[in-house]
PyMOL Python script that loads the backbone (N, CA, C, O; Angstrom):
from pymol import cmd

cmd.read_pdbstr("""\
ATOM      1  N   MET A   1      82.975  24.250 102.154  1.00  0.00           N
ATOM      2  CA  MET A   1      81.884  24.938 101.517  1.00  0.00           C
ATOM      3  C   MET A   1      80.911  25.519 102.535  1.00  0.00           C
ATOM      4  O   MET A   1      80.357  26.596 102.313  1.00  0.00           O
ATOM      5  N   HIS A   2      80.695  24.829 103.639  1.00  0.00           N
ATOM      6  CA  HIS A   2      79.786  25.343 104.656  1.00  0.00           C
ATOM      7  C   HIS A   2      80.371  26.526 105.397  1.00  0.00           C
ATOM      8  O   HIS A   2      79.651  27.230 106.106  1.00  0.00           O
ATOM      9  N   ASP A   3      81.674  26.759 105.246  1.00  0.00           N
ATOM     10  CA  ASP A   3      82.296  27.911 105.880  1.00  0.00           C
ATOM     11  C   ASP A   3      82.260  29.134 104.987  1.00  0.00           C
ATOM     12  O   ASP A   3      82.832  30.166 105.338  1.00  0.00           O
ATOM     13  N   ALA A   4      81.602  29.046 103.842  1.00  0.00           N
ATOM     14  CA  ALA A   4      81.542  30.173 102.915  1.00  0.00           C
ATOM     15  C   ALA A   4      80.881  31.365 103.592  1.00  0.00           C
ATOM     16  O   ALA A   4      79.952  31.214 104.387  1.00  0.00           O
ATOM     17  N   ARG A   5      81.362  32.516 103.272  1.00  0.00           N
ATOM     18  CA  ARG A   5      80.814  33.739 103.849  1.00  0.00           C
ATOM     19  C   ARG A   5      79.608  34.201 103.047  1.00  0.00           C
ATOM     20  O   ARG A   5      79.580  34.083 101.822  1.00  0.00           O
ATOM     21  N   TYR A   6      78.608  34.731 103.754  1.00  0.00           N
ATOM     22  CA  TYR A   6      77.354  35.098 103.128  1.00  0.00           C
ATOM     23  C   TYR A   6      77.458  36.364 102.293  1.00  0.00           C
ATOM     24  O   TYR A   6      76.647  36.577 101.391  1.00  0.00           O
ATOM     25  N   GLU A   7      78.466  37.226 102.586  1.00  0.00           N
ATOM     26  CA  GLU A   7      78.509  38.463 101.844  1.00  0.00           C
ATOM     27  C   GLU A   7      79.070  38.298 100.432  1.00  0.00           C
ATOM     28  O   GLU A   7      79.110  39.270  99.677  1.00  0.00           O
ATOM     29  N   VAL A   8      79.494  37.118 100.064  1.00  0.00           N
ATOM     30  CA  VAL A   8      79.958  36.882  98.701  1.00  0.00           C
ATOM     31  C   VAL A   8      78.766  37.096  97.775  1.00  0.00           C
ATOM     32  O   VAL A   8      77.764  36.386  97.857  1.00  0.00           O
ATOM     33  N   GLN A   9      78.890  38.084  96.895  1.00  0.00           N
ATOM     34  CA  GLN A   9      77.780  38.446  96.030  1.00  0.00           C
ATOM     35  C   GLN A   9      77.834  37.634  94.737  1.00  0.00           C
ATOM     36  O   GLN A   9      78.709  37.832  93.895  1.00  0.00           O
ATOM     37  N   THR A  10      76.906  36.743  94.608  1.00  0.00           N
ATOM     38  CA  THR A  10      76.754  35.984  93.382  1.00  0.00           C
ATOM     39  C   THR A  10      75.284  36.030  92.997  1.00  0.00           C
ATOM     40  O   THR A  10      74.450  36.544  93.742  1.00  0.00           O
ATOM     41  N   ARG A  11      74.988  35.506  91.867  1.00  0.00           N
ATOM     42  CA  ARG A  11      73.619  35.565  91.365  1.00  0.00           C
ATOM     43  C   ARG A  11      72.616  34.923  92.320  1.00  0.00           C
ATOM     44  O   ARG A  11      71.533  35.465  92.542  1.00  0.00           O
ATOM     45  N   TYR A  12      72.974  33.775  92.882  1.00  0.00           N
ATOM     46  CA  TYR A  12      72.078  33.066  93.803  1.00  0.00           C
ATOM     47  C   TYR A  12      72.724  32.878  95.175  1.00  0.00           C
ATOM     48  O   TYR A  12      72.398  31.928  95.886  1.00  0.00           O
ATOM     49  N   GLY A  13      73.621  33.758  95.548  1.00  0.00           N
ATOM     50  CA  GLY A  13      74.359  33.622  96.798  1.00  0.00           C
ATOM     51  C   GLY A  13      73.477  33.521  98.031  1.00  0.00           C
ATOM     52  O   GLY A  13      73.709  32.677  98.897  1.00  0.00           O
ATOM     53  N   VAL A  14      72.469  34.376  98.115  1.00  0.00           N
ATOM     54  CA  VAL A  14      71.573  34.367  99.276  1.00  0.00           C
ATOM     55  C   VAL A  14      70.802  33.058  99.341  1.00  0.00           C
ATOM     56  O   VAL A  14      70.707  32.433 100.398  1.00  0.00           O
ATOM     57  N   GLU A  15      70.260  32.655  98.217  1.00  0.00           N
ATOM     58  CA  GLU A  15      69.476  31.418  98.180  1.00  0.00           C
ATOM     59  C   GLU A  15      70.328  30.207  98.547  1.00  0.00           C
ATOM     60  O   GLU A  15      69.895  29.345  99.311  1.00  0.00           O
ATOM     61  N   ILE A  16      71.535  30.146  98.002  1.00  0.00           N
ATOM     62  CA  ILE A  16      72.422  29.021  98.289  1.00  0.00           C
ATOM     63  C   ILE A  16      72.810  29.011  99.772  1.00  0.00           C
ATOM     64  O   ILE A  16      72.831  27.952 100.399  1.00  0.00           O
ATOM     65  N   ALA A  17      73.112  30.168 100.325  1.00  0.00           N
ATOM     66  CA  ALA A  17      73.478  30.242 101.745  1.00  0.00           C
ATOM     67  C   ALA A  17      72.334  29.751 102.628  1.00  0.00           C
ATOM     68  O   ALA A  17      72.561  29.008 103.582  1.00  0.00           O
ATOM     69  N   ILE A  18      71.118  30.159 102.317  1.00  0.00           N
ATOM     70  CA  ILE A  18      69.963  29.716 103.115  1.00  0.00           C
ATOM     71  C   ILE A  18      69.755  28.212 102.961  1.00  0.00           C
ATOM     72  O   ILE A  18      69.505  27.521 103.948  1.00  0.00           O
ATOM     73  N   MET A  19      69.853  27.705 101.752  1.00  0.00           N
ATOM     74  CA  MET A  19      69.668  26.264 101.549  1.00  0.00           C
ATOM     75  C   MET A  19      70.722  25.475 102.323  1.00  0.00           C
ATOM     76  O   MET A  19      70.399  24.451 102.925  1.00  0.00           O
ATOM     77  N   GLN A  20      71.981  25.934 102.320  1.00  0.00           N
ATOM     78  CA  GLN A  20      73.031  25.246 103.072  1.00  0.00           C
ATOM     79  C   GLN A  20      72.762  25.313 104.567  1.00  0.00           C
ATOM     80  O   GLN A  20      72.869  24.309 105.271  1.00  0.00           O
ATOM     81  N   GLU A  21      72.415  26.492 105.045  1.00  0.00           N
ATOM     82  CA  GLU A  21      72.183  26.685 106.482  1.00  0.00           C
ATOM     83  C   GLU A  21      71.022  25.842 106.989  1.00  0.00           C
ATOM     84  O   GLU A  21      71.100  25.254 108.067  1.00  0.00           O
ATOM     85  N   MET A  22      69.954  25.785 106.219  1.00  0.00           N
ATOM     86  CA  MET A  22      68.740  25.115 106.657  1.00  0.00           C
ATOM     87  C   MET A  22      68.645  23.668 106.174  1.00  0.00           C
ATOM     88  O   MET A  22      67.698  22.959 106.512  1.00  0.00           O
ATOM     89  N   ASN A  23      69.635  23.228 105.378  1.00  0.00           N
ATOM     90  CA  ASN A  23      69.594  21.892 104.773  1.00  0.00           C
ATOM     91  C   ASN A  23      68.332  21.695 103.944  1.00  0.00           C
ATOM     92  O   ASN A  23      67.668  20.662 104.028  1.00  0.00           O
ATOM     93  N   TRP A  24      68.016  22.707 103.143  1.00  0.00           N
ATOM     94  CA  TRP A  24      66.841  22.691 102.287  1.00  0.00           C
ATOM     95  C   TRP A  24      67.241  22.437 100.845  1.00  0.00           C
ATOM     96  O   TRP A  24      68.362  22.736 100.436  1.00  0.00           O
ATOM     97  N   SER A  25      66.317  21.885 100.087  1.00  0.00           N
ATOM     98  CA  SER A  25      66.462  21.813  98.633  1.00  0.00           C
ATOM     99  C   SER A  25      65.926  23.128  98.055  1.00  0.00           C
ATOM    100  O   SER A  25      65.345  23.947  98.768  1.00  0.00           O
ATOM    101  N   TYR A  26      66.131  23.304  96.768  1.00  0.00           N
ATOM    102  CA  TYR A  26      65.583  24.495  96.120  1.00  0.00           C
ATOM    103  C   TYR A  26      64.054  24.489  96.205  1.00  0.00           C
ATOM    104  O   TYR A  26      63.437  25.537  96.392  1.00  0.00           O
ATOM    105  N   ALA A  27      63.446  23.309  96.067  1.00  0.00           N
ATOM    106  CA  ALA A  27      61.983  23.207  96.185  1.00  0.00           C
ATOM    107  C   ALA A  27      61.517  23.616  97.579  1.00  0.00           C
ATOM    108  O   ALA A  27      60.498  24.293  97.724  1.00  0.00           O
ATOM    109  N   ASP A  28      62.266  23.203  98.607  1.00  0.00           N
ATOM    110  CA  ASP A  28      61.929  23.609  99.978  1.00  0.00           C
ATOM    111  C   ASP A  28      61.976  25.126 100.109  1.00  0.00           C
ATOM    112  O   ASP A  28      61.081  25.743 100.687  1.00  0.00           O
ATOM    113  N   LEU A  29      63.026  25.707  99.567  1.00  0.00           N
ATOM    114  CA  LEU A  29      63.192  27.162  99.631  1.00  0.00           C
ATOM    115  C   LEU A  29      62.031  27.869  98.951  1.00  0.00           C
ATOM    116  O   LEU A  29      61.481  28.828  99.494  1.00  0.00           O
ATOM    117  N   MET A  30      61.658  27.403  97.774  1.00  0.00           N
ATOM    118  CA  MET A  30      60.575  28.041  97.025  1.00  0.00           C
ATOM    119  C   MET A  30      59.215  27.859  97.700  1.00  0.00           C
ATOM    120  O   MET A  30      58.317  28.678  97.510  1.00  0.00           O
ATOM    121  N   ALA A  31      59.059  26.795  98.482  1.00  0.00           N
ATOM    122  CA  ALA A  31      57.787  26.535  99.161  1.00  0.00           C
ATOM    123  C   ALA A  31      57.677  27.294 100.487  1.00  0.00           C
ATOM    124  O   ALA A  31      56.611  27.317 101.104  1.00  0.00           O
ATOM    125  N   THR A  32      58.758  27.904 100.916  1.00  0.00           N
ATOM    126  CA  THR A  32      58.791  28.597 102.204  1.00  0.00           C
ATOM    127  C   THR A  32      58.288  30.032 102.042  1.00  0.00           C
ATOM    128  O   THR A  32      58.649  30.708 101.079  1.00  0.00           O
ATOM    129  N   PRO A  33      57.460  30.501 102.977  1.00  0.00           N
ATOM    130  CA  PRO A  33      56.999  31.893 102.903  1.00  0.00           C
ATOM    131  C   PRO A  33      58.185  32.864 102.909  1.00  0.00           C
ATOM    132  O   PRO A  33      59.157  32.659 103.637  1.00  0.00           O
ATOM    133  N   MET A  34      58.100  33.906 102.106  1.00  0.00           N
ATOM    134  CA  MET A  34      59.185  34.873 101.969  1.00  0.00           C
ATOM    135  C   MET A  34      59.570  35.501 103.312  1.00  0.00           C
ATOM    136  O   MET A  34      60.744  35.789 103.545  1.00  0.00           O
ATOM    137  N   GLU A  35      58.605  35.710 104.180  1.00  0.00           N
ATOM    138  CA  GLU A  35      58.910  36.308 105.487  1.00  0.00           C
ATOM    139  C   GLU A  35      59.878  35.431 106.274  1.00  0.00           C
ATOM    140  O   GLU A  35      60.769  35.937 106.956  1.00  0.00           O
ATOM    141  N   LEU A  36      59.699  34.120 106.177  1.00  0.00           N
ATOM    142  CA  LEU A  36      60.580  33.197 106.883  1.00  0.00           C
ATOM    143  C   LEU A  36      61.978  33.196 106.265  1.00  0.00           C
ATOM    144  O   LEU A  36      62.978  33.155 106.983  1.00  0.00           O
ATOM    145  N   VAL A  37      62.043  33.240 104.953  1.00  0.00           N
ATOM    146  CA  VAL A  37      63.329  33.291 104.259  1.00  0.00           C
ATOM    147  C   VAL A  37      64.077  34.570 104.655  1.00  0.00           C
ATOM    148  O   VAL A  37      65.275  34.529 104.934  1.00  0.00           O
ATOM    149  N   GLU A  38      63.377  35.687 104.680  1.00  0.00           N
ATOM    150  CA  GLU A  38      63.999  36.957 105.066  1.00  0.00           C
ATOM    151  C   GLU A  38      64.483  36.921 106.512  1.00  0.00           C
ATOM    152  O   GLU A  38      65.563  37.428 106.816  1.00  0.00           O
ATOM    153  N   GLU A  39      63.704  36.333 107.392  1.00  0.00           N
ATOM    154  CA  GLU A  39      64.103  36.200 108.795  1.00  0.00           C
ATOM    155  C   GLU A  39      65.353  35.349 108.929  1.00  0.00           C
ATOM    156  O   GLU A  39      66.264  35.691 109.683  1.00  0.00           O
ATOM    157  N   ALA A  40      65.400  34.244 108.201  1.00  0.00           N
ATOM    158  CA  ALA A  40      66.574  33.368 108.243  1.00  0.00           C
ATOM    159  C   ALA A  40      67.811  34.120 107.767  1.00  0.00           C
ATOM    160  O   ALA A  40      68.877  34.011 108.374  1.00  0.00           O
ATOM    161  N   MET A  41      67.678  34.872 106.698  1.00  0.00           N
ATOM    162  CA  MET A  41      68.825  35.622 106.180  1.00  0.00           C
ATOM    163  C   MET A  41      69.259  36.700 107.157  1.00  0.00           C
ATOM    164  O   MET A  41      70.456  36.917 107.345  1.00  0.00           O
ATOM    165  N   GLU A  42      68.324  37.367 107.770  1.00  0.00           N
ATOM    166  CA  GLU A  42      68.642  38.402 108.753  1.00  0.00           C
ATOM    167  C   GLU A  42      69.417  37.813 109.925  1.00  0.00           C
ATOM    168  O   GLU A  42      70.401  38.397 110.380  1.00  0.00           O
ATOM    169  N   ARG A  43      68.981  36.668 110.408  1.00  0.00           N
ATOM    170  CA  ARG A  43      69.666  36.013 111.525  1.00  0.00           C
ATOM    171  C   ARG A  43      71.050  35.517 111.129  1.00  0.00           C
ATOM    172  O   ARG A  43      71.999  35.623 111.906  1.00  0.00           O
ATOM    173  N   MET A  44      71.162  34.976 109.923  1.00  0.00           N
ATOM    174  CA  MET A  44      72.469  34.508 109.457  1.00  0.00           C
ATOM    175  C   MET A  44      73.441  35.669 109.340  1.00  0.00           C
ATOM    176  O   MET A  44      74.608  35.543 109.709  1.00  0.00           O
ATOM    177  N   THR A  45      72.970  36.793 108.830  1.00  0.00           N
ATOM    178  CA  THR A  45      73.807  37.977 108.675  1.00  0.00           C
ATOM    179  C   THR A  45      74.235  38.512 110.037  1.00  0.00           C
ATOM    180  O   THR A  45      75.395  38.879 110.221  1.00  0.00           O
ATOM    181  N   ALA A  46      73.308  38.558 110.990  1.00  0.00           N
ATOM    182  CA  ALA A  46      73.637  39.032 112.334  1.00  0.00           C
ATOM    183  C   ALA A  46      74.658  38.115 113.003  1.00  0.00           C
ATOM    184  O   ALA A  46      75.604  38.590 113.631  1.00  0.00           O
ATOM    185  N   ARG A  47      74.468  36.805 112.868  1.00  0.00           N
ATOM    186  CA  ARG A  47      75.409  35.850 113.460  1.00  0.00           C
ATOM    187  C   ARG A  47      76.796  36.032 112.856  1.00  0.00           C
ATOM    188  O   ARG A  47      77.801  36.011 113.567  1.00  0.00           O
ATOM    189  N   GLN A  48      76.841  36.209 111.557  1.00  0.00           N
ATOM    190  CA  GLN A  48      78.128  36.398 110.888  1.00  0.00           C
ATOM    191  C   GLN A  48      78.814  37.680 111.361  1.00  0.00           C
ATOM    192  O   GLN A  48      80.025  37.696 111.585  1.00  0.00           O
ATOM    193  N   ARG A  49      78.044  38.740 111.509  1.00  0.00           N
ATOM    194  CA  ARG A  49      78.599  40.014 111.974  1.00  0.00           C
ATOM    195  C   ARG A  49      79.189  39.860 113.372  1.00  0.00           C
ATOM    196  O   ARG A  49      80.292  40.338 113.640  1.00  0.00           O
ATOM    197  N   TRP A  50      78.455  39.193 114.262  1.00  0.00           N
ATOM    198  CA  TRP A  50      78.952  39.010 115.626  1.00  0.00           C
ATOM    199  C   TRP A  50      80.156  38.082 115.674  1.00  0.00           C
ATOM    200  O   TRP A  50      81.056  38.285 116.489  1.00  0.00           O
ATOM    201  N   GLU A  51      80.189  37.079 114.825  1.00  0.00           N
ATOM    202  CA  GLU A  51      81.361  36.198 114.770  1.00  0.00           C
ATOM    203  C   GLU A  51      82.590  36.968 114.299  1.00  0.00           C
ATOM    204  O   GLU A  51      83.692  36.761 114.806  1.00  0.00           O
ATOM    205  N   ARG A  52      82.398  37.852 113.333  1.00  0.00           N
ATOM    206  CA  ARG A  52      83.502  38.680 112.847  1.00  0.00           C
ATOM    207  C   ARG A  52      84.014  39.605 113.952  1.00  0.00           C
ATOM    208  O   ARG A  52      85.222  39.761 114.132  1.00  0.00           O
ATOM    209  N   GLU A  53      83.081  40.216 114.691  1.00  0.00           N
ATOM    210  CA  GLU A  53      83.467  41.097 115.799  1.00  0.00           C
ATOM    211  C   GLU A  53      84.190  40.313 116.893  1.00  0.00           C
ATOM    212  O   GLU A  53      85.184  40.793 117.439  1.00  0.00           O
ATOM    213  N   ARG A  54      83.707  39.120 117.219  1.00  0.00           N
ATOM    214  CA  ARG A  54      84.346  38.287 118.236  1.00  0.00           C
ATOM    215  C   ARG A  54      85.758  37.903 117.803  1.00  0.00           C
ATOM    216  O   ARG A  54      86.689  37.913 118.609  1.00  0.00           O
ATOM    217  N   ARG A  55      85.908  37.567 116.526  1.00  0.00           N
ATOM    218  CA  ARG A  55      87.220  37.196 116.001  1.00  0.00           C
ATOM    219  C   ARG A  55      88.197  38.379 116.108  1.00  0.00           C
ATOM    220  O   ARG A  55      89.352  38.201 116.493  1.00  0.00           O
ATOM    221  N   LYS A  56      87.724  39.583 115.764  1.00  0.00           N
ATOM    222  CA  LYS A  56      88.573  40.782 115.880  1.00  0.00           C
ATOM    223  C   LYS A  56      88.971  41.015 117.333  1.00  0.00           C
ATOM    224  O   LYS A  56      90.130  41.318 117.618  1.00  0.00           O
ATOM    225  N   ARG A  57      88.025  40.878 118.246  1.00  0.00           N
ATOM    226  CA  ARG A  57      88.295  41.087 119.664  1.00  0.00           C
ATOM    227  C   ARG A  57      89.292  40.059 120.181  1.00  0.00           C
ATOM    228  O   ARG A  57      90.211  40.397 120.927  1.00  0.00           O
ATOM    229  N   ASP A  58      89.107  38.802 119.784  1.00  0.00           N
ATOM    230  CA  ASP A  58      90.021  37.745 120.214  1.00  0.00           C
ATOM    231  C   ASP A  58      91.422  37.966 119.664  1.00  0.00           C
ATOM    232  O   ASP A  58      92.407  37.737 120.366  1.00  0.00           O
ATOM    233  N   GLU A  59      91.522  38.407 118.420  1.00  0.00           N
ATOM    234  CA  GLU A  59      92.832  38.693 117.837  1.00  0.00           C
ATOM    235  C   GLU A  59      93.508  39.847 118.564  1.00  0.00           C
ATOM    236  O   GLU A  59      94.715  39.806 118.802  1.00  0.00           O
ATOM    237  N   ALA A  60      92.739  40.879 118.919  1.00  0.00           N
ATOM    238  CA  ALA A  60      93.304  42.018 119.658  1.00  0.00           C
ATOM    239  C   ALA A  60      93.788  41.573 121.036  1.00  0.00           C
ATOM    240  O   ALA A  60      94.861  41.985 121.479  1.00  0.00           O
ATOM    241  N   ARG A  61      93.020  40.751 121.702  1.00  0.00           N
ATOM    242  CA  ARG A  61      93.440  40.238 123.014  1.00  0.00           C
ATOM    243  C   ARG A  61      94.720  39.416 122.888  1.00  0.00           C
ATOM    244  O   ARG A  61      95.624  39.521 123.717  1.00  0.00           O
ATOM    245  N   SER A  62      94.783  38.609 121.856  1.00  0.00           N
ATOM    246  CA  SER A  62      95.973  37.773 121.635  1.00  0.00           C
ATOM    247  C   SER A  62      97.206  38.635 121.412  1.00  0.00           C
ATOM    248  O   SER A  62      98.276  38.347 121.950  1.00  0.00           O
ATOM    249  N   ARG A  63      97.060  39.687 120.624  1.00  0.00           N
ATOM    250  CA  ARG A  63      98.188  40.598 120.381  1.00  0.00           C
ATOM    251  C   ARG A  63      98.609  41.315 121.655  1.00  0.00           C
ATOM    252  O   ARG A  63      99.801  41.524 121.883  1.00  0.00           O
ATOM    253  N   ASN A  64      97.644  41.694 122.487  1.00  0.00           N
ATOM    254  CA  ASN A  64      97.952  42.425 123.721  1.00  0.00           C
ATOM    255  C   ASN A  64      98.625  41.553 124.777  1.00  0.00           C
ATOM    256  O   ASN A  64      99.326  42.079 125.641  1.00  0.00           O
ATOM    257  N   LYS A  65      98.435  40.253 124.730  1.00  0.00           N
ATOM    258  CA  LYS A  65      99.050  39.341 125.687  1.00  0.00           C
ATOM    259  C   LYS A  65     100.531  39.144 125.430  1.00  0.00           C
ATOM    260  O   LYS A  65     101.269  38.747 126.331  1.00  0.00           O
ATOM    261  N   ARG A  66     100.970  39.411 124.228  1.00  0.00           N
ATOM    262  CA  ARG A  66     102.375  39.177 123.869  1.00  0.00           C
ATOM    263  C   ARG A  66     103.280  40.149 124.513  1.00  0.00           C
ATOM    264  O   ARG A  66     104.493  40.088 124.314  1.00  0.00           O
TER     265      ARG A  66
END
""", "prot")
cmd.dss("prot")
cmd.show_as("cartoon", "prot")
cmd.util.cbc("prot")
cmd.orient("prot")
C-alpha cells in the first residue's frame, strides 16, 4: 500500500497519499496549514517524477549492456 502511486485519481487520493507519507491521521491533515500540505504534495510529486525518470534510465542502461 505504501508503494501506491500518487497519480491514481480517486476522490481522496491526494489526502490519503499525504497522510501515508507523513504518517498523519485525518485530524492531523486537517489541522495542518494548506500551504504545508501543498508543499508536501509538490515534493512527493517531484520525487515520484524523478524516480520514474531514474527507473527509465536504469532500464535503458540495462538493455544497452546486453
